[in-house]
C-alpha positions in Angstrom: 0.0 0.0 0.0 1.5 3.3 -1.1 2.1 6.6 0.6 0.6 9.5 -1.4 1.2 13.2 -1.8 -1.4 15.6 -3.2 -0.8 19.1 -4.6 -4.0 20.9 -5.6 -3.1 23.7 -8.0 -5.7 26.5 -8.2 -5.5 30.2 -7.7 -9.2 30.2 -6.6 -8.8 27.3 -4.1 -5.6 28.8 -2.7 -7.5 32.1 -2.1 -10.5 30.2 -0.6 -9.2 26.9 0.9 -12.6 26.0 2.2 -13.6 25.4 -1.4 -11.2 22.4 -1.6 -13.3 19.4 -2.3 -10.4 17.3 -3.7 -8.3 16.8 -0.5 -11.1 15.3 1.7 -12.4 13.1 -1.2 -8.9 11.7 -1.9 -8.2 11.1 1.8 -11.4 9.0 2.0 -10.7 7.2 -1.2 -7.1 6.3 -0.3 -8.1 5.3 3.2 -10.7 2.9 1.8 -8.0 1.2 -0.1 -5.4 1.1 2.7 -3.2 3.8 1.3 -2.0 6.8 3.2 -2.1 10.5 2.3 1.2 11.8 3.8 1.3 15.3 2.3 -1.2 17.8 1.1 -0.8 21.3 -0.2 -2.8 23.9 -2.1 -0.6 25.9 -4.6 -1.4 28.8 -6.9 -0.6 28.5 -10.6 3.0 29.4 -9.8 5.9 27.1 -11.1 8.1 27.7 -8.0 5.3 27.0 -5.6 4.1 23.8 -7.5 7.7 22.4 -7.7 8.3 23.2 -4.0 5.2 21.2 -3.0 6.1 18.3 -5.2 9.6 18.1 -3.7 8.1 18.5 -0.2 5.7 15.5 -0.8 8.7 13.4 -2.0 10.7 14.4 1.1 7.8 13.3 3.3 8.0 9.9 1.7 5.2 10.0 -0.8 5.7 7.2 -3.4 2.9 8.6 -5.6 2.3 12.3 -6.0 -0.9 13.5 -7.6 -1.0 17.1 -8.9 -4.4 18.3 -9.7 -5.1 21.2 -12.1 -3.0 22.7 -14.8 -3.6 20.2 -17.6 -5.7 22.3 -20.0 -4.8 24.5 -22.9 -5.1 27.8 -20.9 -1.7 29.6 -20.7 -2.0 29.4 -16.8 -2.3 25.6 -17.0 1.3 24.8 -16.2 1.3 21.7 -14.0 1.6 19.2 -16.8 4.5 21.1 -18.4 6.3 21.3 -15.0 5.9 17.7 -14.2 6.9 16.5 -17.6 10.1 18.5 -17.4 11.2 16.7 -14.2 10.2 13.2 -15.3 12.7 10.4 -15.9 10.1 8.6 -18.1 6.6 9.5 -19.2 4.2 6.6 -18.9 1.8 7.5 -21.7 -0.7 4.7 -21.1 -1.9 6.4 -17.9 -2.8 9.6 -19.6 -4.4 7.7 -22.5 -6.4 5.5 -20.2 -7.5 8.6 -18.2 -8.8 10.3 -21.3 -10.5 7.1 -22.5 -12.3 6.7 -19.2 -13.3 10.4 -19.1 -14.7 10.1 -22.6 -16.6 7.0 -21.6 -18.2 9.1 -18.8 -19.3 11.6 -21.4 -16.6 14.3 -20.8 -16.0 15.5 -24.3 -13.4 18.1 -23.2 -11.2 15.2 -22.0 -9.5 15.3 -25.4 -8.1 18.7 -24.4 -6.5 17.3 -21.2 -2.8 16.8 -20.9 -3.2 14.5 -18.0 -0.1 12.3 -17.5 1.9 10.1 -15.3 5.7 9.6 -15.2 8.5 8.2 -13.2 10.8 10.3 -11.0 13.5 8.1 -9.7 11.6 5.3 -7.9 8.4 7.4 -7.5 5.3 8.0 -9.6 4.1 11.5 -10.4 0.8 12.2 -12.0 -1.2 15.2 -13.1 -4.9 15.3 -13.5 -7.4 18.0 -14.4 -8.5 20.1 -11.3 -12.1 19.0 -10.9 -12.7 16.6 -8.0 -14.3 14.1 -10.4 -11.1 14.1 -12.6 -8.9 13.8 -9.6 -10.9 10.8 -8.4 -10.7 9.2 -11.8 -7.0 9.6 -11.9 -6.6 8.3 -8.3 -8.7 5.3 -9.1 -6.5 4.5 -12.1 -3.4 5.0 -10.0 -4.8 2.7 -7.3 -5.0 0.0 -10.0 -1.5 0.3 -11.3 0.5 2.4 -8.8 1.8 -0.4 -6.5 3.0 -2.4 -9.5 4.6 0.7 -11.0 6.4 1.5 -7.8 7.6 -2.2 -7.6 9.0 -1.9 -11.1 10.6 1.5 -10.6 12.5 0.0 -7.7 14.0 -2.6 -10.1 12.0 -5.6 -9.0 11.3 -8.4 -11.5 7.9 -8.9 -13.0 5.8 -11.5 -11.2 4.0 -13.2 -14.0 0.9 -15.3 -13.9 -0.9 -13.7 -11.1 -4.6 -13.3 -11.2 -6.2 -9.9 -10.7 -9.7 -8.8 -10.5 -10.0 -5.3 -12.1 -12.8 -2.8 -11.7 -14.4 -4.2 -14.9 -15.3 -7.3 -12.8 -13.3 -9.8 -14.9 -10.4 -11.8 -13.4 -7.3 -11.5 -15.6 -4.1 -13.5 -15.7 -1.0 -11.2 -16.0 
């Protein structure tokens, strides 16, 4: 079970922290799955502030850091750009699957999202759109693949032929 960090990026939420719906939702979701939220922060759309909080989450021992907000085409949407610059490797399937699931839920604007996940040393960084629903969707996806990703990032061998039950209800052999 992983230790998580959360950086909510939003000028509006930074000015009015009582409007933060993402942090309590994610704390509940992670707790339900036996994961721990070890670091939370609200940052404005400021590159220094966002990078500071990502680094702080990593220092606190977060194995997965989710940054919410900053994935759209607006010039102030900088989180995806910042995270992609510090990545060791982008894991494109995560962003692709996030957009696919969003479209499946009827969110047409998902095609504009630059949601992503990547490795940073032996940690996993991800960026989702800022809405609580988008953050939940990304967190659910990371709950499915995050532990395995961390295991692999630490250089462990693949453990083949295990059976997993995924959220689609089918048991798969990997």
